[in-house]
ChimeraX commands (.cxc) that place a marker at each C-alpha (Angstrom):
marker #1 position 96.27,150.73,129.13 radius 0.5
marker #1 position 92.25,149.12,129.52 radius 0.5
marker #1 position 90.29,152.01,130.67 radius 0.5
marker #1 position 87.11,152.20,132.06 radius 0.5
marker #1 position 84.53,154.79,133.99 radius 0.5
marker #1 position 86.99,153.05,137.03 radius 0.5
marker #1 position 90.20,154.71,135.83 radius 0.5
marker #1 position 89.46,157.44,133.63 radius 0.5
marker #1 position 89.17,161.30,133.88 radius 0.5
marker #1 position 86.10,162.10,135.18 radius 0.5
marker #1 position 84.31,165.44,135.04 radius 0.5
marker #1 position 80.78,166.81,135.43 radius 0.5
marker #1 position 79.08,168.91,132.58 radius 0.5
marker #1 position 75.21,170.84,132.70 radius 0.5
marker #1 position 73.03,170.17,134.84 radius 0.5
marker #1 position 74.84,166.72,136.57 radius 0.5
marker #1 position 75.87,165.39,133.92 radius 0.5
marker #1 position 78.83,163.04,134.22 radius 0.5
marker #1 position 81.44,162.27,131.29 radius 0.5
marker #1 position 84.70,160.18,131.43 radius 0.5
marker #1 position 87.30,160.08,129.06 radius 0.5
marker #1 position 88.27,157.22,128.21 radius 0.5
marker #1 position 90.73,158.42,124.67 radius 0.5
marker #1 position 91.86,162.43,124.48 radius 0.5
marker #1 position 93.89,162.72,121.23 radius 0.5
marker #1 position 94.42,165.23,118.88 radius 0.5
marker #1 position 92.98,163.27,116.42 radius 0.5
marker #1 position 90.57,161.09,118.76 radius 0.5
marker #1 position 87.77,161.58,121.74 radius 0.5
marker #1 position 85.47,158.70,123.50 radius 0.5
marker #1 position 83.59,159.77,126.37 radius 0.5
marker #1 position 81.50,157.48,127.75 radius 0.5
marker #1 position 78.69,159.86,129.74 radius 0.5
marker #1 position 75.67,159.63,131.57 radius 0.5
marker #1 position 73.18,162.57,131.58 radius 0.5
marker #1 position 69.66,162.41,133.96 radius 0.5
marker #1 position 66.18,162.33,133.09 radius 0.5
marker #1 position 65.19,166.34,131.96 radius 0.5
marker #1 position 69.11,167.24,131.17 radius 0.5
marker #1 position 70.04,168.54,128.26 radius 0.5
marker #1 position 73.36,170.07,125.84 radius 0.5
marker #1 position 73.08,173.90,124.67 radius 0.5
marker #1 position 72.76,174.22,121.14 radius 0.5
marker #1 position 76.21,174.36,119.47 radius 0.5
marker #1 position 78.60,172.98,116.33 radius 0.5
marker #1 position 82.20,171.85,116.06 radius 0.5
marker #1 position 83.97,173.49,113.02 radius 0.5
marker #1 position 85.91,170.16,112.02 radius 0.5
marker #1 position 85.14,167.59,114.13 radius 0.5
marker #1 position 82.63,164.73,113.05 radius 0.5
marker #1 position 81.40,162.92,116.39 radius 0.5
marker #1 position 79.08,159.70,116.63 radius 0.5
marker #1 position 76.92,158.63,119.41 radius 0.5
marker #1 position 76.38,155.47,120.57 radius 0.5
marker #1 position 73.48,154.72,123.45 radius 0.5
marker #1 position 74.20,152.05,125.98 radius 0.5
marker #1 position 70.50,152.57,128.06 radius 0.5
marker #1 position 67.80,154.57,128.15 radius 0.5
marker #1 position 66.59,157.35,125.29 radius 0.5
marker #1 position 68.32,159.80,123.24 radius 0.5
marker #1 position 66.46,162.49,121.54 radius 0.5
marker #1 position 68.74,164.30,119.42 radius 0.5
marker #1 position 68.39,167.79,117.41 radius 0.5
marker #1 position 70.39,167.99,114.33 radius 0.5
marker #1 position 69.42,170.85,112.12 radius 0.5
marker #1 position 66.40,171.23,112.71 radius 0.5
marker #1 position 65.36,167.49,112.89 radius 0.5
marker #1 position 64.51,165.69,115.90 radius 0.5
marker #1 position 65.74,161.95,115.93 radius 0.5
marker #1 position 65.17,159.83,119.38 radius 0.5
marker #1 position 67.68,156.46,119.66 radius 0.5
marker #1 position 67.50,153.39,121.97 radius 0.5
marker #1 position 70.20,151.51,123.35 radius 0.5
marker #1 position 72.25,149.91,120.32 radius 0.5
marker #1 position 71.29,152.78,117.72 radius 0.5
marker #1 position 73.62,155.42,117.03 radius 0.5
marker #1 position 73.60,158.27,114.88 radius 0.5
marker #1 position 76.59,160.66,113.35 radius 0.5
marker #1 position 76.99,164.34,113.44 radius 0.5
marker #1 position 78.90,166.58,110.78 radius 0.5
marker #1 position 81.67,169.14,111.41 radius 0.5
marker #1 position 79.37,172.75,111.19 radius 0.5
marker #1 position 75.68,170.60,111.87 radius 0.5
marker #1 position 74.26,172.61,114.83 radius 0.5
marker #1 position 72.82,170.36,117.12 radius 0.5
marker #1 position 72.48,169.40,121.10 radius 0.5
marker #1 position 71.51,165.90,122.52 radius 0.5
marker #1 position 68.64,165.45,125.60 radius 0.5
marker #1 position 67.06,163.12,127.88 radius 0.5
marker #1 position 63.66,163.70,127.62 radius 0.5
marker #1 position 63.04,160.31,129.61 radius 0.5
marker #1 position 62.27,159.53,133.31 radius 0.5
marker #1 position 65.54,157.25,133.11 radius 0.5
marker #1 position 69.30,157.93,133.25 radius 0.5
marker #1 position 71.13,158.50,129.51 radius 0.5
marker #1 position 74.38,156.65,129.31 radius 0.5
marker #1 position 75.75,156.43,125.20 radius 0.5
marker #1 position 79.54,156.88,124.38 radius 0.5
marker #1 position 80.62,159.92,122.23 radius 0.5
marker #1 position 83.30,159.68,120.06 radius 0.5
marker #1 position 84.72,162.15,118.16 radius 0.5
marker #1 position 87.19,163.18,115.18 radius 0.5
marker #1 position 89.73,165.13,115.34 radius 0.5
marker #1 position 89.09,165.61,119.00 radius 0.5
marker #1 position 86.04,168.16,119.91 radius 0.5
marker #1 position 88.82,170.47,122.15 radius 0.5
marker #1 position 88.71,173.90,121.47 radius 0.5
marker #1 position 86.52,173.18,118.19 radius 0.5
marker #1 position 82.97,174.27,120.09 radius 0.5
marker #1 position 80.68,176.90,119.29 radius 0.5
marker #1 position 77.43,177.44,121.14 radius 0.5
marker #1 position 74.84,178.94,119.08 radius 0.5
marker link #1:1,2 radius 0.2
marker link #1:2,3 radius 0.2
marker link #1:3,4 radius 0.2
marker link #1:4,5 radius 0.2
marker link #1:5,6 radius 0.2
marker link #1:6,7 radius 0.2
marker link #1:7,8 radius 0.2
marker link #1:8,9 radius 0.2
marker link #1:9,10 radius 0.2
marker link #1:10,11 radius 0.2
marker link #1:11,12 radius 0.2
marker link #1:12,13 radius 0.2
marker link #1:13,14 radius 0.2
marker link #1:14,15 radius 0.2
marker link #1:15,16 radius 0.2
marker link #1:16,17 radius 0.2
marker link #1:17,18 radius 0.2
marker link #1:18,19 radius 0.2
marker link #1:19,20 radius 0.2
marker link #1:20,21 radius 0.2
marker link #1:21,22 radius 0.2
marker link #1:22,23 radius 0.2
marker link #1:23,24 radius 0.2
marker link #1:24,25 radius 0.2
marker link #1:25,26 radius 0.2
marker link #1:26,27 radius 0.2
marker link #1:27,28 radius 0.2
marker link #1:28,29 radius 0.2
marker link #1:29,30 radius 0.2
marker link #1:30,31 radius 0.2
marker link #1:31,32 radius 0.2
marker link #1:32,33 radius 0.2
marker link #1:33,34 radius 0.2
marker link #1:34,35 radius 0.2
marker link #1:35,36 radius 0.2
marker link #1:36,37 radius 0.2
marker link #1:37,38 radius 0.2
marker link #1:38,39 radius 0.2
marker link #1:39,40 radius 0.2
marker link #1:40,41 radius 0.2
marker link #1:41,42 radius 0.2
marker link #1:42,43 radius 0.2
marker link #1:43,44 radius 0.2
marker link #1:44,45 radius 0.2
marker link #1:45,46 radius 0.2
marker link #1:46,47 radius 0.2
marker link #1:47,48 radius 0.2
marker link #1:48,49 radius 0.2
marker link #1:49,50 radius 0.2
marker link #1:50,51 radius 0.2
marker link #1:51,52 radius 0.2
marker link #1:52,53 radius 0.2
marker link #1:53,54 radius 0.2
marker link #1:54,55 radius 0.2
marker link #1:55,56 radius 0.2
marker link #1:56,57 radius 0.2
marker link #1:57,58 radius 0.2
marker link #1:58,59 radius 0.2
marker link #1:59,60 radius 0.2
marker link #1:60,61 radius 0.2
marker link #1:61,62 radius 0.2
marker link #1:62,63 radius 0.2
marker link #1:63,64 radius 0.2
marker link #1:64,65 radius 0.2
marker link #1:65,66 radius 0.2
marker link #1:66,67 radius 0.2
marker link #1:67,68 radius 0.2
marker link #1:68,69 radius 0.2
marker link #1:69,70 radius 0.2
marker link #1:70,71 radius 0.2
marker link #1:71,72 radius 0.2
marker link #1:72,73 radius 0.2
marker link #1:73,74 radius 0.2
marker link #1:74,75 radius 0.2
marker link #1:75,76 radius 0.2
marker link #1:76,77 radius 0.2
marker link #1:77,78 radius 0.2
marker link #1:78,79 radius 0.2
marker link #1:79,80 radius 0.2
marker link #1:80,81 radius 0.2
marker link #1:81,82 radius 0.2
marker link #1:82,83 radius 0.2
marker link #1:83,84 radius 0.2
marker link #1:84,85 radius 0.2
marker link #1:85,86 radius 0.2
marker link #1:86,87 radius 0.2
marker link #1:87,88 radius 0.2
marker link #1:88,89 radius 0.2
marker link #1:89,90 radius 0.2
marker link #1:90,91 radius 0.2
marker link #1:91,92 radius 0.2
marker link #1:92,93 radius 0.2
marker link #1:93,94 radius 0.2
marker link #1:94,95 radius 0.2
marker link #1:95,96 radius 0.2
marker link #1:96,97 radius 0.2
marker link #1:97,98 radius 0.2
marker link #1:98,99 radius 0.2
marker link #1:99,100 radius 0.2
marker link #1:100,101 radius 0.2
marker link #1:101,102 radius 0.2
marker link #1:102,103 radius 0.2
marker link #1:103,104 radius 0.2
marker link #1:104,105 radius 0.2
marker link #1:105,106 radius 0.2
marker link #1:106,107 radius 0.2
marker link #1:107,108 radius 0.2
marker link #1:108,109 radius 0.2
marker link #1:109,110 radius 0.2
marker link #1:110,111 radius 0.2
marker link #1:111,112 radius 0.2
view
């Protein structure tokens, strides 16, 4: 089946952030997410999952193990298991990105 935001399961997280589940299996999760200006995730880590983030629109700021990274559209970053991290939208525009997790982060998120 062809997947898009239009036919995928949707949920809202944090302070008005959107997520569309494009693929969710035990070994792989792919989500398309939108974060409004001024929103941020909570600091956390995953015991097993490696995550790959790819920015589609806007600017993402990542905090990973006490380092700060800024990404623009077309740029990506990987977060290894056990790395404490969160993503933030510190710009005035919406941030849209893909997050790919292997294995899925279901039951593998530990908030710090």
